[in-house]
C-alpha positions, 0 to 999 in steps of 0.5 A: 291827266285823264283822257275822256275815254279813261274818265268814261271807263272809270265812271262805269267802274264806279257805278256799283261802288258804295260811297266811302265817306261824306263831306259834312258840315265840318267841311274838309279837314285833315282827318277826311284828307287822311282817310281819302288818301288811305282809301285811294291807296288801297282801292284806287277808285272811290266815291264820296258825297258832299252833304248839303250842310257842307256848304260845298258843291260836289265839284268844288269839294271833289276838286279840293280833295283831289288837289290835297291828295294828288288825285284826279276828279273823275266826275261830279254828279249831283252831290256825289263825286268820284276820285281816282289815283293810281296806287303804289301799294297794290300789286300790278294785277290788282290795279285798274288798267286804263284804256 
């Protein structure tokens, strides 16, 4: 569980991140979950987008994906949402240091 201060820190770090993938009309499937899981393990903080034709809002899609990969939904603004999960693969010096 993230504190409000940690969420603010992660939101500020995510400003310049590109969206790594999109939730499209195919919805949230096993391949999307697998790619998000892998991205979180290598990057810890990722930004995604829920397209209008997905039938899901950003908060709804973000929470569903976060639950599936054991991550935290940091924020959902417009169609974009941010996920965070501490990596077990990254070296300690490369990990995000939360306040």
